[in-house]
C-alpha positions in Angstrom: 24.5 -3.4 5.1 25.2 -3.1 1.6 24.5 0.2 0.9 26.2 2.2 -1.9 24.2 5.5 -1.7 22.6 6.9 1.6 19.9 9.6 1.3 18.3 11.2 4.1 15.0 9.5 5.1 13.2 12.7 5.3 14.2 13.6 1.8 12.7 10.2 0.0 9.4 10.7 2.1 9.2 14.3 1.5 5.8 14.5 -0.3 6.8 17.9 -2.0 9.3 16.6 -4.0 6.9 14.3 -5.3 4.7 17.6 -6.7 7.5 19.3 -8.3 9.4 16.1 -9.7 12.8 16.7 -8.1 12.5 13.3 -6.5 13.5 11.6 -9.4 17.1 13.0 -9.1 17.2 10.9 -5.6 15.9 7.9 -7.1 18.4 8.2 -9.9 21.4 8.2 -7.3 20.1 5.0 -6.0 20.9 1.1 -7.0 17.8 -0.9 -7.8 18.0 -2.1 -3.8 19.7 -0.1 -1.0 19.5 0.2 2.7 18.4 3.8 3.5 18.8 4.1 7.3 15.9 1.6 8.4 14.6 -0.2 5.3 15.6 -1.4 2.0 14.6 1.3 -0.5 13.6 -0.6 -3.8 13.8 1.6 -7.1 14.2 -1.0 -9.8 11.5 -2.4 -11.6 12.3 -6.3 -11.8 13.2 -5.9 -8.3 10.0 -4.3 -7.3 8.1 -7.1 -9.4 9.8 -9.5 -7.4 8.8 -8.4 -4.0 5.1 -7.8 -5.0 5.0 -11.3 -6.8 6.3 -13.5 -4.0 4.2 -12.6 -0.6 6.1 -16.1 0.7 9.0 -14.1 1.1 7.8 -10.4 1.2 4.5 -10.0 3.7 1.7 -7.8 3.5 0.6 -9.0 7.0 2.9 -6.3 9.2 1.4 -3.5 7.3 2.4 -1.4 4.2 4.0 1.4 5.8 7.5 2.5 5.9 7.8 0.5 9.6 5.9 -2.3 11.2 2.3 -1.0 11.6 0.3 -3.8 12.4 0.3 -7.1 14.2 -0.1 -10.4 12.0 -3.8 -11.7 12.5 -5.9 -8.8 10.8 -7.9 -10.2 7.4 -8.1 -6.9 5.8 -7.3 -7.7 1.9 -3.9 -5.5 2.2 -2.6 -6.7 5.6 -2.8 -10.6 4.6 -0.7 -13.1 2.4 -2.1 -16.0 0.4 -4.0 -18.3 0.6 -6.0 -16.1 3.3 -5.7 -13.1 0.8 -6.6 -15.3 -2.1 -9.9 -16.3 -0.3 -10.9 -12.8 0.7 -10.0 -11.1 -2.5 -12.9 -12.6 -4.8 -15.5 -11.4 -2.2 -13.9 -8.0 -2.1 -13.7 -7.8 -5.8 -17.6 -8.8 -5.9 -18.3 -6.1 -3.7 -16.5 -3.6 -5.6 -18.0 -4.8 -9.0 -21.3 -4.3 -7.7 -21.0 -0.3 -7.1 -22.4 1.8 -10.0 -21.4 5.0 -9.0 -23.4 8.3 -10.5 -21.0 10.8 -11.2 -22.0 14.5 -11.3 -19.0 16.9 -11.2 -19.9 20.0 -9.0 -17.2 22.4 -8.4 -14.5 20.3 -7.4 -14.7 17.2 -9.6 -11.3 16.1 -8.5 -12.8 15.6 -4.7 -16.7 14.7 -6.0 -15.8 11.9 -8.3 -14.0 9.9 -5.7 -16.5 10.8 -2.9 -19.2 9.8 -5.2 -17.5 6.2 -5.9 -17.0 5.7 -2.2 -20.6 6.2 -1.5 -21.5 3.5 -4.2 -19.1 1.1 -2.7 -19.9 1.8 1.0 -23.3 2.3 0.2 -23.5 5.5 2.0 -25.2 9.1 2.1 -23.2 12.3 1.4 -23.0 14.1 4.7 -21.1 10.6 6.0 -18.9 10.3 2.4 -17.8 14.1 3.3 -17.0 13.4 6.9 -15.1 10.3 5.8 -13.1 12.1 3.2 -11.9 14.7 5.4 -10.8 11.9 7.9 -9.1 10.5 4.9 -7.2 13.2 4.0 -5.8 14.0 7.7 -5.0 10.0 7.5 -2.8 10.6 4.2 -1.4 13.7 6.2 -0.2 11.3 9.4 -2.4 13.5 11.6 -2.4 12.1 15.3 -5.6 10.4 16.2 -7.2 10.7 12.7 -6.8 7.0 12.0 -8.8 6.1 14.9 -11.3 8.5 14.2 -11.8 7.4 10.5 -12.2 3.8 12.3 -15.2 5.0 14.4 -16.9 6.9 11.5 -16.7 3.6 9.5 -18.2 1.2 12.3 -21.5 1.5 11.4 -21.2 1.2 7.8 -22.6 -2.3 6.5 -19.8 -4.8 5.2 -20.9 -7.5 2.9 -17.7 -9.8 3.6 -18.1 -12.1 6.7 -15.4 -11.0 8.7 -14.9 -10.4 12.5 -15.6 -6.9 13.4 -12.1 -5.5 13.4 -11.3 -6.8 10.1 -14.2 -5.4 8.6 -13.3 -1.9 9.9 -9.6 -2.2 8.3 -11.5 -3.3 5.1 -13.5 -0.5 5.1 -10.7 2.0 5.9 -8.4 0.5 3.1 -11.8 0.6 0.6 -12.1 4.4 1.9 -8.4 5.6 1.7 -8.1 3.9 -1.8 -11.3 5.5 -3.3 -10.7 8.7 -1.7 -7.1 9.7 -1.6 -5.4 7.4 -4.3 -7.9 8.5 -7.0 -8.1 12.0 -6.1 -4.4 12.0 -6.7 -4.8 10.6 -9.9 -7.2 13.2 -11.2 -4.9 16.2 -10.1 -2.7 14.5 -12.4 -5.2 14.2 -14.8 -5.9 18.0 -14.2 -2.5 19.2 -14.5 -1.0 17.0 -17.3 -4.2 16.7 -19.6 -2.5 13.4 -21.2 -3.7 11.8 -24.2 -2.4 8.4 -22.8 -3.7 7.7 -19.5 -1.2 4.6 -19.0 1.8 6.9 -19.4 0.4 9.3 -16.8 -0.1 6.4 -14.3 3.3 5.4 -15.1 5.2 8.8 -14.6 2.8 10.2 -12.2 1.6 7.0 -10.1 -1.2 8.1 -7.6 0.4 5.8 -4.6 4.3 7.0 -3.7 5.2 3.8 -1.9 4.5 0.4 -0.4 6.2 -1.7 2.5 6.6 -5.3 2.8 8.1 -6.9 5.6 11.0 -10.0 4.9 9.9 -13.2 6.2 13.1 -15.3 5.3 16.6 -14.6 4.2 16.5 -14.0 0.3 18.6 -12.2 -2.4 17.4 -9.2 -3.8 19.3 -6.8 -6.4 22.7 -8.2 -5.3 21.8 -7.7 -1.5 21.0 -10.0 1.2 17.9 -9.0 3.0 17.2 -10.8 6.4 13.7 -11.8 8.1 12.3 -9.0 10.0 13.8 -6.0 7.7 11.7 -3.7 6.1 11.2 -3.3 2.2 9.9 -0.3 0.6 8.7 0.1 -2.8 8.9 3.5 -4.5 6.6 3.9 -7.6 8.0 6.7 -9.1 11.1 5.1 -9.6 10.5 2.0 -10.4 8.3 3.2 -13.3 11.0 4.9 -14.7 13.6 2.4 -14.2 16.0 3.0 -17.8 16.7 -0.9 -18.1 12.9 -1.3 -18.9 11.7 2.4 -19.8 14.3 4.1 -22.3 14.2 7.7 -22.1 11.7 7.4 -19.3 11.0 10.9 -18.5 9.3 11.0 -22.4 6.0 10.6 -22.8 5.8 7.6 -25.2 3.1 4.9 -26.7 3.6 1.3 -26.4 5.5 1.1 -23.3 6.0 -2.2 -21.2 3.2 -2.2 -18.3 3.7 0.1 -15.3 3.2 -0.9 -11.9 1.2 1.8 -10.6 -1.6 -0.4 -9.6 0.6 -3.1 -8.2 1.7 -6.5 -9.3 1.0 -10.1 -8.5 -1.9 -11.2 -5.8 -2.0 -7.6 -4.3 -2.8 -5.7 -7.8 -5.4 -3.1 -6.9 -8.6 -4.7 -7.3 -10.4 -1.3 -7.8 -8.4 -0.4 -10.7 -11.1 -0.5 -13.4 -13.1 2.1 -11.3 -10.1 4.2 -11.2 -9.8 4.3 -14.7 -13.5 5.0 -15.1 -13.2 8.4 -13.2 -10.1 9.1 -15.1 -11.7 8.4 -18.6 -14.7 10.6 -17.7 -12.8 13.5 -17.3 -10.0 13.1 -19.9 -11.6 14.9 -22.5 -12.6 18.1 -20.5 -10.3 18.0 -17.3 -10.9 20.5 -14.9 -8.3 23.2 -13.7 -5.4 21.8 -12.1 -5.0 22.4 -8.3 -3.1 25.5 -7.3 -1.0 23.7 -4.7 -0.4 20.4 -3.3 0.4 19.2 0.1 2.4 16.4 1.6 1.1 12.8 2.1 1.2 9.2 1.1 -0.2 10.0 -2.4 1.6 12.0 -5.3 0.0 15.3 -6.2 -2.4 15.3 -3.5 -4.5 18.4 -4.0 -4.1 20.8 -1.0 -7.9 22.2 -1.3 -9.6 20.2 1.3 -12.7 18.7 0.4 
């Protein structure tokens, strides 16, 4: 393997390092593409654009985790590639666009707003939304059985996209996790940093830590040769601080190049407008920052459960 700097997998995946910012010292020790025990770590901006923008080489059909976590054939938005993905995406975008959340901040708006967004998207009531929020938290923490329990809770929820029942389940799962966990992480960053520039906050503190892809054909990336069947993992906190693109990357500055926190290419986040709406609603009067953060797949995830 063409690796120049091997970092323990446990360190790269340790959510605590994202909360205190020490992860960036590890990232800066890495070249843009490096082999890390069982996957290729992508920490460079243009290299990440290539991965995210060429699904014919880097496939989502095998899951988006560190390892291959699904079998090809599922038709969920995040588990399919064009042309199938391209056919499904407009239907999902119309579904999300029709949602009209009514935001009422209670004692914990960092959790309340995402839950109210999910209620509007799935057309469900508060009790079920709270149940789903608790299960989504457990899924993000990789707790055993949590994913299956989340799928079971989502089974009776209507899905307007005409898909097979299993595919509908995974589509609803995607929307649940994106609506709840990733936006809670973004709102926690808002509360912690109280930024004037939301785009810089999202660049410096992306809500999602990483996305995985499967190499489909032999290719060159960042000076390395990648083979079919290997995993490629993009680390968003690193690519958004690539000094080749963002000089003095730790500084908050206006008029930066676009960050990649909402993704890039055909899989760019379809709910980014709803996410930005939540951030803008709280931007002028952010809530108190969470006291503690917990390790999960999402950066700066508040530790207080809903």
